[in-house]
BAMARBA-495306 format. One line per field, with one value per residue (C-alpha): x, y, z; chain. Coordinates in steps of 0.25 Angstrom, whole numbers, plus 5000, padded with zeros to 4 digits. Layout:
<kolvos>
X = (X ...)
Y = (Y ...)
Z = (Z ...)
unit = (A ...)
</kolvos>
This chain:
<kolvos>
X = (5093 5087 5087 5096 5089 5097 5095 5105 5109 5103 5090 5089 5093 5084 5072 5075 5076 5062 5056 5062 5062 5077 5085 5098 5099 5102 5115 5119 5117 5127 5137 5135 5138 5151 5156 5153 5161 5173 5173 5173 5186 5193 5190 5197 5210 5210 5210 5222 5231 5231 5233 5244 5243 5228 5228 5239 5235 5221 5225 5235 5225 5214 5224 5228 5213 5210 5222 5219 5206 5212 5227 5233 5248 5246 5241 5253 5262 5255 5256 5271 5274 5267 5273 5261 5266 5270 5261 5251 5249 5241 5230 5229 5228 5218 5210 5210 5206 5194 5190 5190 5182 5172 5171 5168 5157 5151 5151 5144 5134 5131 5129 5118 5112 5102 5096 5095 5087 5078 5075 5072 5062 5055 5054 5047 5037 5034 5032 5022 5014 5014 5008 4998 4994 4992 4983 4975 4974 4969 4959 4954 4955 4946 4936 4936 4934 4922 4916 4919 4912 4898 4903 4908 4895 4887 4896 4895 4880 4880 4890 4881 4870 4880 4885 4870 4868 4881 4877 4863 4868 4878 4867 4858 4870 4873 4858 4857 4870 4865 4852 4859 4868 4856 4849 4861 4861 4846 4849 4860 4852 4841 4851 4857 4843 4841 4854 4860 4873 4882 4872 4872 4887 4887 4877 4886 4898 4891 4886 4901 4905 4895 4901 4896 4897 4903 4891 4884 4875 4887 4893 4880 4879 4893 4890 4878 4885 4896 4885 4878 4891 4894 4879 4881 4894 4887 4875 4884 4893 4880 4875 4889 4889 4876 4881 4893 4883 4876 4889 4889 4875 4876 4890 4884 4872 4881 4891 4881 4876 4890 4893 4880 4884 4898 4893 4883 4894 4904 4895 4891 4906 4909 4897 4894 4879 4873 4876 4889 4900 4913 4921 4931 4929 4914 4916 4925 4915 4905 4914 4916 4902 4898 4909 4904 4889 4893 4900 4894 4893 4883 4875 4867 4861 4846 4837 4839 4854 4855 4847 4857 4869 4862 4859 4873 4878 4868 4872 4886 4880 4882 4897 4899 4891 4899 4912 4907 4902 4915 4922 4914 4916 4931 4943 4945 4930 4933 4946 4938 4927 4938 4944 4931 4927 4940 4938 4923 4926 4937 4928 4917 4927 4933 4919 4915 4927 4924 4910 4917 4923 4911 4904 4914 4910 4904 4918 4926 4919 4905 4909 4915 4903 4894 4903 4903 4888 4887 4899 4891 4887 4900 4909 4898 4899 4914 4912 4900 4908 4920 4910 4904 4918 4922 4909 4914 4928 4923 4915 4921 4922 4925 4940 4940 4934 4943 4952 4952 4965 4960 4948 4957 4966 4954 4949 4962 4962 4947 4951 4962 4951 4942 4952 4955 4940 4938 4950 4944 4931 4938 4945 4932 4924 4926 4916 4921 4908 4909 4923 4918 4907 4916 4926 4915 4911 4925 4925 4912 4917 4930 4922 4913 4925 4930 4916 4916 4930 4941 4943 4956 4953 4968 4966 4956 4964 4966 4951 4952 4958 4958 4955 4961 4973 4966 4956 4967 4973 4960 4958 4972 4970 4957 4963 4974 4964 4956 4969 4973 4959 4958 4972 4969 4956 4963 4967 4975 4968 4962 4948 4936 4925 4911 4903 4903 4899 4911 4920 4916 4917 4931 4938 4932 4930 4945 4949 4956 4953 4956 4945 4950 4949 4936 4929 4915 4913 4912 4917 4931 4944 4953 4968 4969 4963 4951 4960 4962 4948 4946 4959 4954 4941 4948 4956 4943 4936 4948 4948 4933 4933 4945 4939 4926 4932 4941 4929 4922 4933 4935 4920 4921 4933 4926 4914 4923 4928 4923 4916 4927 4937 4927 4926 4941 4942 4931 4939 4951 4944 4940 4953 4954 4968 4964 4952 4961 4971 4959 4956 4970 4973 4962 4965 4980 4977 4967 4978 4988 4979 4977 4991 4995 4984 4988 5003 5002 4990 4989 5003 5010 4999 5001 5017 5023 5028 5014 5008 5018 5015 5001 5003 5008 5021 5035 5049 5056 5067 5081 5084 5098 5098 5096 5102 5097 5082 5083 5088 5078 5066 5072 5065 5051 5040 5037 5023 5015 5016 5001 5000 5011 5004 4991 4997 5004 4990 4984 4995 4993 4978 4979 4990 4980 4969 4977 4972 4958 4961 4967 4955 4946 4953 4952 4937 4935 4942 4934 4921 4924 4927 4917 4919 4934 4942 4947 4962 4970 4978 4976 4986 4993 4994 5008 5003 5001 5016 5017 5007 5014 5027 5020 5015 5029 5034 5024 5028 5043 5039 5031 5042 5052 5042 5042 5057 5059 5049 5056 5070 5066 5061 5072 5082 5076 5075 5089 5097 5090 5091 5101 5109 5119 5109 5112 5098 5087 5074 5060 5054 5057 5063 5053 5057 5054 5040 5038 5043 5032 5021 5026 5026 5012 5007 5014 5009 4995 4996 5000 4987 4981 4994 4994 4999 5012 5016 5011 5019 5031 5030 5029 5041 5049 5047 5052 5064 5067 5067 5077 5086 5086 5090 5101 5107 5107 5114 5124 5127 5122 5123 5136 5135 5125 5123 5116 5106 5103 5101 5092 5084 5083 5078 5067 5063 5064 5053 5043 5045 5045 5032 5026 5032 5025 5012 5012 5004 5015 5024 5039 5039 5045 5056 5061 5066 5072 5086 5085 5079 5089 5101 5096 5093 5107 5114 5104 5101 5114 5122 5134 5137 5148 5137 5132 5146 5141 5135 5125 5121 5118 5111 5102 5098 5100 5098 5093 5105 5115 5130 5135 5124 5127 5142 5139 5130 5138 5150 5143 5140 5144 5145 5137 5150 5156 5147 5133 5126 5118 5103 5097 5093 5104 5118 5131 5140 5155 5160 5171 5161 5153 5166 5170 5156 5157 5171 5167 5155 5164 5175 5165 5162 5147 5147 5146)
Y = (4746 4759 4761 4773 4785 4791 4806 4816 4825 4837 4831 4825 4837 4846 4836 4837 4852 4852 4843 4851 4865 4867 4876 4873 4859 4866 4871 4858 4851 4860 4858 4843 4843 4851 4842 4830 4835 4838 4824 4818 4824 4821 4806 4806 4812 4802 4790 4795 4797 4782 4777 4782 4779 4781 4782 4792 4800 4801 4804 4815 4821 4821 4827 4838 4841 4842 4851 4861 4864 4864 4867 4873 4872 4857 4855 4862 4854 4841 4845 4848 4835 4827 4834 4838 4852 4848 4853 4856 4841 4844 4851 4839 4829 4838 4839 4824 4822 4831 4823 4810 4816 4822 4808 4801 4812 4809 4794 4796 4806 4796 4785 4792 4800 4789 4789 4804 4803 4793 4802 4813 4805 4800 4814 4818 4807 4810 4825 4821 4812 4824 4833 4823 4821 4836 4836 4825 4832 4845 4837 4830 4844 4850 4839 4840 4855 4854 4843 4851 4864 4858 4852 4865 4872 4861 4862 4877 4877 4867 4874 4885 4875 4867 4879 4883 4869 4870 4883 4878 4867 4876 4886 4874 4869 4884 4887 4874 4877 4891 4886 4877 4888 4898 4888 4887 4902 4902 4891 4899 4912 4905 4900 4913 4919 4908 4912 4898 4904 4892 4884 4896 4896 4881 4882 4893 4885 4873 4883 4888 4873 4871 4872 4884 4891 4904 4913 4926 4918 4911 4925 4929 4917 4918 4933 4929 4918 4928 4937 4926 4923 4937 4939 4926 4933 4946 4940 4931 4944 4952 4941 4941 4956 4955 4945 4954 4965 4957 4952 4964 4962 4947 4948 4956 4947 4934 4941 4945 4931 4925 4935 4931 4916 4919 4926 4915 4905 4912 4913 4899 4894 4903 4898 4883 4879 4876 4863 4861 4855 4862 4851 4857 4845 4848 4863 4861 4852 4863 4874 4865 4863 4877 4881 4871 4875 4890 4887 4893 4879 4873 4886 4889 4901 4905 4904 4919 4918 4905 4911 4923 4913 4905 4917 4921 4908 4907 4920 4915 4907 4920 4919 4905 4907 4918 4910 4898 4907 4915 4902 4896 4909 4911 4911 4926 4928 4920 4928 4941 4936 4933 4946 4953 4945 4949 4963 4963 4954 4964 4976 4970 4966 4980 4986 4979 4985 4998 4996 4996 5009 5015 5011 5020 5032 5039 5041 5038 5031 5033 5025 5014 5013 5012 5000 4994 4993 4987 4978 4965 4971 4975 4964 4954 4959 4956 4942 4939 4943 4934 4923 4924 4925 4912 4905 4908 4904 4890 4888 4879 4891 4901 4898 4903 4916 4919 4911 4909 4916 4928 4929 4928 4939 4948 4944 4947 4961 4964 4959 4969 4980 4973 4973 4988 4991 4983 4990 5003 4999 4995 5008 5016 5008 5014 5005 4992 4985 4989 4984 4971 4970 4972 4962 4952 4955 4953 4939 4936 4941 4932 4920 4922 4922 4909 4903 4908 4901 4902 4917 4919 4927 4930 4944 4947 4942 4956 4957 4946 4945 4956 4970 4976 4981 4986 4993 5000 5005 5010 5017 5023 5028 5034 5041 5046 5052 5057 5064 5070 5075 5081 5087 5093 5100 5105 5119 5117 5127 5126 5119 5127 5120 5125 5118 5107 5096 5099 5100 5086 5080 5086 5088 5080 5067 5066 5073 5084 5094 5092 5092 5105 5113 5108 5118 5123 5135 5135 5138 5135 5132 5119 5120 5108 5108 5101 5090 5084 5080 5075 5066 5061 5058 5050 5042 5039 5034 5026 5019 5016 5011 5002 4996 4992 4987 4978 4973 4970 4963 4954 4951 4947 4938 4931 4929 4922 4913 4899 4894 4886 4898 4907 4898 4897 4912 4914 4904 4912 4925 4920 4923 4938 4939 4936 4945 4956 4954 4954 4968 4973 4970 4979 4989 4989 4989 5001 5009 5005 5010 5023 5025 5022 5032 5043 5041 5039 5046 5058 5060 5059 5069 5079 5078 5091 5085 5080 5094 5101 5091 5094 5109 5114 5120 5117 5115 5126 5133 5132 5143 5148 5158 5147 5134 5127 5131 5127 5113 5111 5114 5111 5098 5102 5107 5122 5123 5135 5138 5138 5124 5118 5123 5117 5104 5104 5106 5095 5085 5087 5086 5073 5067 5070 5063 5050 5048 5048 5039 5029 5029 5028 5016 5009 5011 5007 4993 4991 4994 4986 4973 4974 4959 4960 4966 4980 4983 4982 4995 5007 5009 5022 5029 5031 5042 5051 5052 5055 5066 5072 5071 5079 5089 5091 5092 5103 5110 5110 5115 5126 5130 5129 5137 5148 5148 5149 5161 5168 5165 5171 5184 5185 5183 5193 5203 5201 5201 5213 5221 5232 5227 5239 5250 5264 5268 5263 5258 5261 5249 5234 5226 5222 5208 5206 5212 5202 5191 5195 5195 5181 5176 5181 5174 5161 5161 5163 5150 5143 5147 5133 5126 5119 5128 5122 5122 5136 5141 5133 5139 5153 5151 5144 5156 5167 5158 5156 5172 5173 5162 5167 5181 5176 5167 5180 5188 5177 5173 5182 5196 5203 5216 5225 5239 5242 5249 5237 5228 5239 5238 5223 5224 5234 5223 5212 5219 5216 5201 5202 5209 5198 5188 5194 5194 5179 5171 5161 5163 5163 5170 5183 5175 5170 5183 5188 5184 5193 5205 5204 5204 5215 5223 5220 5226 5238 5242 5239 5252 5244 5233 5228 5225 5213 5206 5204 5190 5193 5206 5199 5187 5196 5206 5198 5183 5179 5184 5174 5178 5172 5178 5192 5191 5187 5199 5209 5205 5210 5224 5235 5250 5262 5269 5282 5291 5284 5286 5276 5278 5282 5271 5262 5260 5263 5251 5251 5240 5238 5236 5226 5218 5218 5213 5202 5198 5198 5189 5179 5179 5175 5162 5165 5161 5146)
Z = (4591 4587 4572 4569 4563 4552 4556 4555 4567 4560 4558 4571 4579 4570 4573 4588 4587 4580 4591 4603 4597 4602 4594 4600 4594 4580 4586 4593 4579 4573 4583 4583 4567 4569 4579 4571 4559 4567 4574 4560 4556 4569 4568 4555 4560 4572 4563 4555 4567 4572 4585 4594 4609 4610 4624 4627 4616 4620 4634 4630 4621 4632 4642 4632 4629 4644 4647 4636 4643 4657 4657 4645 4650 4653 4639 4633 4641 4637 4622 4624 4631 4621 4609 4603 4599 4585 4574 4585 4587 4600 4592 4583 4595 4602 4589 4588 4602 4600 4588 4595 4606 4597 4590 4603 4605 4591 4594 4607 4601 4590 4599 4607 4595 4591 4605 4605 4591 4597 4609 4600 4592 4604 4609 4596 4597 4611 4607 4596 4606 4616 4605 4602 4616 4618 4606 4613 4626 4620 4613 4626 4633 4623 4625 4640 4639 4631 4640 4653 4648 4651 4664 4669 4665 4673 4685 4685 4685 4697 4706 4711 4715 4723 4731 4734 4739 4748 4754 4757 4765 4772 4776 4781 4790 4795 4798 4806 4814 4816 4821 4831 4836 4837 4845 4854 4856 4859 4870 4876 4876 4884 4893 4895 4898 4908 4915 4911 4907 4908 4899 4889 4888 4886 4875 4868 4870 4862 4852 4850 4847 4836 4822 4814 4801 4799 4796 4800 4809 4815 4818 4825 4833 4838 4842 4849 4856 4861 4865 4873 4880 4884 4889 4898 4903 4905 4912 4921 4924 4927 4937 4943 4945 4951 4961 4964 4967 4977 4984 4994 4999 4999 5006 5017 5019 5019 5028 5038 5039 5040 5051 5059 5057 5062 5074 5077 5075 5084 5095 5094 5094 5106 5114 5115 5116 5130 5136 5129 5137 5140 5134 5125 5115 5115 5113 5102 5095 5097 5091 5079 5077 5079 5069 5059 5061 5059 5045 5033 5026 5036 5037 5049 5043 5045 5033 5029 5031 5023 5012 5011 5011 5000 4991 4992 4988 4977 4972 4969 4957 4949 4952 4949 4936 4932 4934 4926 4915 4914 4914 4903 4894 4894 4903 4901 4906 4919 4921 4919 4929 4939 4938 4938 4951 4958 4955 4960 4972 4977 4974 4982 4994 4995 4993 5006 5013 5007 5013 5026 5023 5018 5031 5038 5029 5041 5046 5059 5070 5064 5051 5060 5068 5056 5051 5065 5065 5051 5053 5050 5037 5032 5037 5033 5019 5018 5024 5015 5003 5006 5009 4995 4989 4996 4991 4977 4979 4985 4972 4961 4952 4963 4962 4948 4952 4964 4973 4988 4989 4982 4991 5003 4998 4996 5010 5017 5010 5015 5029 5029 5027 5037 5048 5045 5046 5059 5065 5062 5067 5080 5080 5079 5089 5103 5110 5116 5114 5099 5099 5105 5094 5083 5088 5089 5075 5070 5077 5070 5057 5057 5062 5050 5041 5047 5044 5030 5029 5019 5023 5032 5045 5047 5041 5052 5063 5068 5071 5081 5095 5106 5102 5115 5108 5096 5105 5113 5100 5096 5109 5108 5093 5098 5109 5101 5091 5102 5108 5095 5093 5107 5106 5092 5097 5110 5111 5123 5131 5145 5145 5148 5156 5154 5164 5175 5166 5157 5169 5174 5160 5156 5170 5182 5173 5172 5185 5178 5189 5204 5214 5220 5208 5202 5195 5199 5190 5175 5165 5169 5163 5165 5163 5154 5139 5133 5128 5143 5146 5132 5133 5146 5141 5129 5139 5148 5135 5131 5145 5144 5130 5133 5146 5140 5128 5136 5144 5131 5125 5138 5137 5122 5125 5136 5127 5117 5128 5129 5141 5147 5145 5152 5164 5164 5163 5174 5183 5181 5184 5197 5203 5208 5202 5188 5190 5194 5183 5173 5178 5179 5165 5159 5169 5166 5151 5152 5160 5149 5139 5146 5148 5134 5129 5138 5134 5120 5116 5125 5131 5117 5111 5122 5121 5116 5103 5100 5103 5095 5083 5085 5082 5096 5091 5086 5092 5100 5093 5098 5107 5104 5116 5126 5124 5136 5134 5119 5123 5133 5124 5110 5109 5114 5106 5107 5111 5115 5130 5132 5125 5134 5146 5142 5138 5152 5159 5150 5153 5168 5167 5159 5169 5180 5172 5172 5187 5182 5171 5181 5189 5177 5172 5186 5186 5172 5174 5187 5180 5168 5176 5188 5191 5192 5203 5200 5198 5210 5208 5199 5188 5185 5171 5167 5157 5169 5170 5155 5156 5168 5160 5148 5158 5163 5149 5146 5159 5154 5140 5147 5156 5144 5135 5146 5147 5133 5131 5143 5138 5124 5130 5140 5130 5121 5133 5139 5126 5121 5135 5136 5148 5147 5147 5153 5155 5163 5155 5160 5153 5155 5144 5133 5133 5148 5146 5135 5144 5154 5144 5139 5153 5156 5143 5147 5161 5157 5149 5161 5169 5168 5172 5186 5197 5199 5184 5182 5194 5189 5176 5181 5190 5179 5170 5180 5184 5169 5168 5180 5175 5160 5165 5174 5163 5154 5165 5167 5153 5142 5148 5145 5153 5159 5166 5178 5170 5161 5173 5179 5166 5167 5181 5177 5166 5176 5184 5173 5175 5190 5190 5181 5191 5203 5195 5193 5202 5204 5216 5215 5201 5207 5214 5201 5197 5210 5207 5194 5202 5214 5205 5196 5209 5214 5203 5201 5215 5223 5225 5231 5222 5231 5242 5234 5237 5251 5251 5263 5256 5243 5249 5257 5247 5234 5238 5224 5217 5213 5215 5202 5194 5201 5198 5183 5182 5189 5180 5168 5175 5166 5171 5164 5162 5167 5158 5162 5174 5182 5182 5195 5204 5199 5206 5200 5201 5199 5190 5200 5211 5203 5200 5215 5219 5209 5214 5228 5226 5218 5228 5239 5231 5230 5215 5213)
unit = (A A A A A A A A A A A A A A A A A A A A A A A A A A A A A A A A A A A A A A A A A A A A A A A A A A A A A A A A A A A A A A A A A A A A A A A A A A A A A A A A A A A A A A A A A A A A A A A A A A A A A A A A A A A A A A A A A A A A A A A A A A A A A A A A A A A A A A A A A A A A A A A A A A A A A A A A A A A A A A A A A A A A A A A A A A A A A A A A A A A A A A A A A A A A A A A A A A A A A A A A A A A A A A A A A A A A A A A A A A A A A A A A A A A A A A A A A A A A A A A A A A A A A A A A A A A A A A A A A A A A A A A A A A A A A A A A A A A A A A A A A A A A A A A A A A A A A A A A A A A A A A A A A A A A A A A A A A A A A A A A A A A A A A A A A A A A A A A A A A A A A A A A A A A A A A A A A A A A A A A A A A A A A A A A A A A A A A A A A A A A A A A A A A A A A A A A A A A A A A A A A A A A A A A A A A A A A A A A A A A A A A A A A A A A A A A A A A A A A A A A A A A A A A A A A A A A A A A A A A A A A A A A A A A A A A A A A A A A A A A A A A A A A A A A A A A A A A A A A A A A A A A A A A A A A A A A A A A A A A A A A A A A A A A A A A A A A A A A A A A A A A A A A A A A A A A A A A A A A A A A A A A A A A A A A A A A A A A A A A A A A A A A A A A A A A A A A A A A A A A A A A A A A A A A A A A A A A A A A A A A A A A A A A A A A A A A A A A A A A A A A A A A A A A A A A A A A A A A A A A A A A A A A A A A A A A A A A A A A A A A A A A A A A A A A A A A A A A A A A A A A A A A A A A A A A A A A A A A A A A A A A A A A A A A A A A A A A A A A A A A A A A A A A A A A A A A A A A A A A A A A A A A A A A A A A A A A A A A A A A A A A A A A A A A A A A A A A A A A A A A A A A A A A A A A A A A A A A A A A A A A A A A A A A A A A A A A A A A A A A A A A A A A A A A A A A A A A A A A A A A A A A A A A A A A A A A A A A A A A A A A A A A A A A A A A A A A A)
</kolvos>
């Protein structure tokens, strides 16, 4: 047991307060003292009360104490139930309960007080030990501080020397590293100077992997390394650009060699060596061998050609080096090279095509002839260019630069331009031999493409096969252009022949003048215009060109045949029927070509619509005064009468020249195939009927034009005339004089018409005058006097005199019906005499009874205050009506 320390509460708590320094303990000590005094007084009161149901009493007291704090009403009820109201017994009970609780608390505190004092004492001892330890630590710390001062001073003196040593070691390592890297840079520079670019890049790559220190020298070395790489890239690009510049000339040389090789190979494959059997198997072996030997892989070039091919292949090293270098540098550099190469490749390819266009800068046929003469050079450049591109694609790195599909697309585009150029060349060449040469060259070119391999020949398929249809189209286009040029220059006036030479060249050469009317004195005038002999000359040139082209094409197809096929063809040609058929076919083709040319190129150009569109005139306006005339000519162009007459003559002359064309075609075929039988019958040109139809169409237009002009002037004169006049006029009507002047001009323009057409036009004009006046009398005239009809008769004399002056017979007779009916009314004294049929038929046989009745029905007297002029009969209105009635009653009017 722990010995009890006799210390009062005041001393103990004061001592604790002194140790801990807590001021609140003093207050707690006072409270504790007060409670201790109260507890002592309560304990004494409880001992006097005695024991009375301790358990119930304590329970009730505890419940009351609890209810006082929680529920006051329940507490009052409990006091009343227990009877504690007397002399405030409940207060006493509560006070006793409180004292007992405080006593229990004191007992509990007293029990643990000794432990608390022991703990405080231990705490005081520990604090004392701590203070003592602090003093020891401070002492030791002072000793350490004093001994460390000297050590710190020594260390401070040693540190700068250690830093210097570390820097010296680092500098030595850095210099050694720089020396190694600079040596690598020197090696790379020497390799670049020696054009060993790949080794130089490898050296620079190894240099980049060497560890290095961050310093100014390292920055300089990195900059030099970057510059060296850029220099390598620049030098490689420069060599690649130099190779690109040499590509056109190199392509031209290689292409010419390839064309020469293909030409030799093609001849060798078409003609087997001497002594070779005609066995198909043997010939097939020869064909395979010749094709193999003609390949570019085997070679077969002479020394000079082989040197050119090898130089071209060696030059591709610049391309492969550029590819490899850019692949080593970076992926972006390789993409840039690919794009750059694609742009330059396309430019070079199209520059070759533009070279073809530039070769035609002379313009027209001259430029094409220049291109034709240098075709091996221009087309060889294209062939050589794609041969070099194929060599690049076939290389291991070539697929990185471009694919075979891309090259094929470019080739197809270039082929389109080649086909257009060749077609234009075919169109410009007019000589059949030149066509043959160009066609052979196309075969050689396509065969060279096949030898090069990997390039499709389908885009050039149109250049193969027969050129007969194409040549026909060429000739047709040329003849159309020639016809347009000829008609544009033609003034449509009669041709002036200056001498006998011009007469033979322009007229007799095409039978444009009959033997009976051949000229002997010059200068002379031919009825047709200058376009007729020029058109005939164009047709003759067309016939000759096509015939000799057909012969040249037949020879070429025979040359391309094998020996067995030639023998078979010769055996077939041994029969006369086949020979005749061979001649009949080109003969019929030639006739068809001439027919097609005459119909589509000449007849259509000479049609009224085409002439009007060319500038001959417009449409004829609708004539309101004459519906029948307006309907007949409403859809025809309105051309000048002189132009219509000249076109009529030209069409007739060309129709006559068709006989000359038929005869020439027969002779040409006969001369072109001298070893074959001539055609059995002469073929006829259907174009002759077309030209005759144009001639009749222009004749109808001519007559319609005359009729329209006459109708216009007659309408003006008849409508403006005074048919109810009372005085005779001394001068003829002005419209009739104008009509005569107009007809004189129109007839003068018909001077060069054939005699029959010219006479028909004259008679048609006077018949139309008669018909027009008769229709006016019948339908439009309202009334007339004998003086007005006499004035008409006086004006009619102007037209009659002009008809008599015309050198065409029958013109005066066309006006007799008008003259007789006018004289009947203005000279017959007894108008009733005309009612006698015999008298009328004997004296006025051209008068139509129905027209006479219609005219007399419109007769109007002068009146009772007007005298009839001297020389004119005075008719009675009743006599006129009686004569009309008698003529109608006799049934002479249909």
